[in-house]
C-alpha positions in Angstrom: -70.3 -117.6 -68.4 -67.0 -115.8 -67.5 -67.2 -113.4 -64.5 -65.8 -110.0 -63.9 -64.9 -108.2 -60.6 -64.0 -104.6 -60.0 -61.8 -103.7 -57.0 -60.9 -100.1 -56.0 -57.8 -99.3 -54.0 -56.1 -102.5 -55.2 -52.5 -101.4 -55.2 -51.7 -102.5 -51.6 -53.1 -104.1 -48.4 -56.7 -105.3 -48.4 -57.4 -104.3 -52.0 -54.4 -106.1 -53.4 -55.1 -109.2 -51.3 -58.7 -109.1 -52.4 -57.8 -108.8 -56.1 -55.4 -111.8 -55.9 -57.9 -113.9 -54.0 -60.8 -113.1 -56.4 -58.5 -114.0 -59.3 -59.0 -117.6 -58.2 -62.7 -117.5 -59.1 -63.1 -114.6 -61.5 -61.9 -114.6 -65.1 -61.5 -110.8 -65.5 -60.5 -108.2 -62.9 -60.6 -104.4 -63.1 -58.4 -102.7 -60.5 -57.8 -99.1 -59.5 -55.5 -97.0 -57.3 -54.6 -93.4 -57.2 -51.5 -92.8 -55.0 -49.4 -95.9 -56.0 -49.5 -96.6 -59.8 -46.3 -98.7 -59.7 -47.8 -101.0 -57.0 -51.0 -101.2 -59.0 -49.1 -102.4 -62.0 -47.4 -105.0 -59.8 -50.8 -106.2 -58.7 -51.9 -106.5 -62.4 -48.8 -108.5 -63.2 -49.4 -110.9 -60.3 -53.0 -111.4 -61.5 -51.9 -112.1 -65.0 -49.3 -114.6 -63.7 -52.4 -116.5 -62.4 -53.7 -116.8 -65.9 -56.4 -114.2 -65.6 -57.1 -111.0 -67.6 -56.6 -107.7 -65.7 -57.4 -104.1 -66.6 -55.5 -101.6 -64.3 -56.5 -97.9 -64.3 -54.9 -95.3 -62.1 -56.9 -92.3 -61.0 -58.8 -90.6 -58.2 -62.0 -92.7 -57.7 -63.3 -89.9 -55.4 -63.6 -87.7 -58.4 -66.9 -88.3 -60.2 -65.6 -87.5 -63.7 -62.7 -90.0 -63.3 -65.0 -92.6 -61.7 -67.5 -92.3 -64.6 -64.7 -92.9 -67.1 -63.3 -95.8 -65.0 -66.6 -97.6 -64.9 -67.2 -96.9 -68.6 -63.9 -98.3 -69.6 -64.5 -101.4 -67.4 -68.0 -102.0 -68.9 -66.8 -101.4 -72.4 -64.1 -104.0 -72.0 -66.0 -106.5 -69.9 -69.8 -106.0 -70.4 -70.9 -108.2 -67.6 -69.8 -106.9 -64.2 -70.6 -109.4 -61.5 -68.9 -107.9 -58.4 -67.9 -104.4 -57.3 -65.7 -104.1 -54.2 -65.5 -100.6 -52.9 -62.2 -100.7 -51.0 -60.5 -97.4 -51.7 -59.8 -95.5 -48.5 -57.5 -93.4 -46.4 -57.2 -92.6 -42.7 -56.7 -89.5 -40.7 -55.5 -89.7 -37.1 -55.7 -86.5 -35.0 -58.0 -84.1 -33.2 -61.0 -82.9 -35.2 -60.0 -79.3 -34.4 -56.7 -79.9 -36.1 -58.3 -80.9 -39.3 -58.5 -78.4 -42.2 -61.5 -78.3 -44.5 -59.2 -79.7 -47.2 -58.4 -82.7 -44.9 -62.1 -83.3 -44.3 -63.1 -83.1 -47.9 -60.3 -85.3 -49.0 -61.2 -88.2 -46.6 -64.9 -87.8 -47.4 -64.3 -87.9 -51.1 -61.9 -90.8 -51.0 -63.7 -93.0 -48.5 -67.4 -92.2 -49.0 -68.0 -90.2 -52.2 -66.0 -92.9 -54.1 -68.6 -95.5 -53.1 -71.4 -93.3 -54.4 -69.4 -92.7 -57.6 -68.8 -96.3 -58.5 -72.3 -97.5 -57.4 -74.0 -94.7 -59.3 -72.3 -95.7 -62.5 -72.3 -99.5 -62.2 -75.9 -100.1 -60.9 -77.6 -99.4 -64.3 -75.5 -102.3 -65.8 -76.4 -104.6 -63.0 -80.1 -103.7 -63.1 -80.1 -104.4 -66.8 -78.7 -107.9 -66.2 -80.8 -108.4 -63.0 -77.7 -109.6 -61.3 -74.7 -108.3 -59.3 -73.2 -108.0 -55.9 -71.7 -104.9 -54.3 -69.4 -105.3 -51.3 -68.3 -102.2 -49.4 -65.2 -102.2 -47.1 -66.1 -100.5 -43.9 -64.6 -100.5 -40.4 -65.6 -101.3 -36.8 -65.0 -97.6 -36.1 -68.0 -96.9 -38.4 -70.1 -98.8 -35.7 -68.5 -97.6 -32.5 -66.6 -94.5 -33.5 -62.9 -93.9 -32.6 -61.3 -91.0 -30.7 -59.0 -89.0 -32.9 -60.5 -90.7 -35.9 -63.7 -88.7 -36.1 -63.7 -88.1 -39.8 -62.7 -91.7 -40.7 -65.4 -93.0 -38.4 -67.9 -90.7 -40.0 -67.0 -92.0 -43.5 -67.4 -95.6 -42.4 -70.6 -95.0 -40.6 -71.9 -93.4 -43.8 -70.8 -96.5 -45.7 -72.8 -98.7 -43.3 -76.0 -96.7 -43.7 -75.4 -96.5 -47.4 -75.1 -100.3 -47.6 -78.3 -101.0 -45.7 -80.3 -98.5 -47.7 -79.0 -99.4 -51.1 -79.5 -103.1 -50.4 -83.3 -102.4 -49.9 -83.4 -100.4 -53.1 -81.7 -103.0 -55.2 -83.0 -106.3 -53.8 -86.0 -106.3 -56.2 -83.5 -106.1 -59.1 -81.7 -109.2 -57.8 -78.7 -107.2 -56.7 -77.0 -107.7 -53.3 -75.2 -105.0 -51.2 -73.2 -105.9 -48.1 -70.3 -104.5 -46.2 -67.5 -105.8 -44.1 -66.7 -103.8 -40.9 -63.0 -104.6 -40.5 -61.1 -104.4 -37.3 -57.4 -103.6 -36.8 -55.8 -105.0 -39.9 -52.1 -105.3 -40.4 -51.7 -103.0 -43.4 -49.8 -99.8 -44.2 -52.8 -97.8 -43.2 -52.1 -98.8 -39.6 -48.4 -98.2 -39.8 -49.0 -95.0 -37.9 -49.1 -96.9 -34.7 -45.9 -97.4 -32.8 -45.0 -100.7 -31.1 -46.4 -99.6 -27.7 -49.7 -98.5 -29.3 -50.0 -101.8 -31.3 -49.4 -103.8 -28.2 -52.1 -101.9 -26.3 -54.6 -102.4 -29.1 -53.8 -106.1 -29.3 -54.4 -106.3 -25.6 -58.0 -105.1 -26.2 -58.6 -107.5 -29.0 -59.9 -110.9 -27.8 -58.1 -112.6 -30.7 -54.9 -110.9 -29.3 -53.6 -109.8 -32.7 -54.2 -107.7 -35.7 -56.1 -109.3 -38.6 -54.4 -109.9 -42.0 -55.3 -108.6 -45.4 -55.6 -112.2 -46.6 -58.2 -112.9 -44.0 -60.3 -110.0 -45.3 -59.8 -111.1 -48.8 -61.0 -114.6 -48.0 -64.1 -113.2 -46.3 -64.9 -111.1 -49.4 -64.5 -114.2 -51.6 -66.7 -116.3 -49.3 -69.3 -113.5 -48.9 -69.7 -113.3 -52.7 -70.6 -117.0 -52.7 -73.3 -116.8 -50.0 -77.0 -117.1 -50.9 -78.8 -114.1 -52.3 -80.9 -113.8 -49.1 -77.9 -112.4 -47.3 -78.1 -108.8 -48.2 -78.1 -105.4 -46.4 -75.6 -106.7 -43.8 -72.7 -105.0 -42.2 -70.6 -108.0 -41.1 -68.0 -107.5 -38.4 -64.6 -109.1 -38.8 -62.6 -107.7 -35.9 -61.2 -110.5 -33.8 -64.1 -110.1 -31.4 -63.3 -106.5 -30.5 -66.8 -105.2 -30.6 
């Protein structure tokens, strides 16, 4: 039977690398991005060059109405959804007291509410089939917290708790839920660091470097292939940082 994967935030970085990696084992891919529609179209073209079918839909996955339509279009086109990768996310670096309520709501909606939105709409389809896997992209800061990234840390800590609780809820329906707590990954999200800051962070990482988007993508692919009994886990991939 042909398999389908959904990846949010797939225009760049981890999401794009994930989509291209999963194209090696999935027949159909549904990808989403909000801020970079041209890059999303480029990702789609690269997937199709691999001989796979791709549906690309631009829009704000943190908005429930859009997410509902996004999942409906995905399930109407490809009825059997085997994997959902909740990757969409943004960062905010700065003092909590400098944040506006708009900043707070924006990062909460993009990073955390988006996970609820997609899971809420895809779970009925997976329960009906008694099959499926949800992988949430989290961060090591969701475990330890990071100074000047309070809101970001809160969203990722929420994803970690969400993952563990939902895994218990869905295990009787033969559906797995796991998360990857990523370390410092060399993507555009971390372009805010200058060379001195990057060097200082690398000095604190036992692996002595930033991770790559392709390493995370490979881990997602391998996690999907692990036995069913591996569920409810928040797996660190951070070069030994924590």
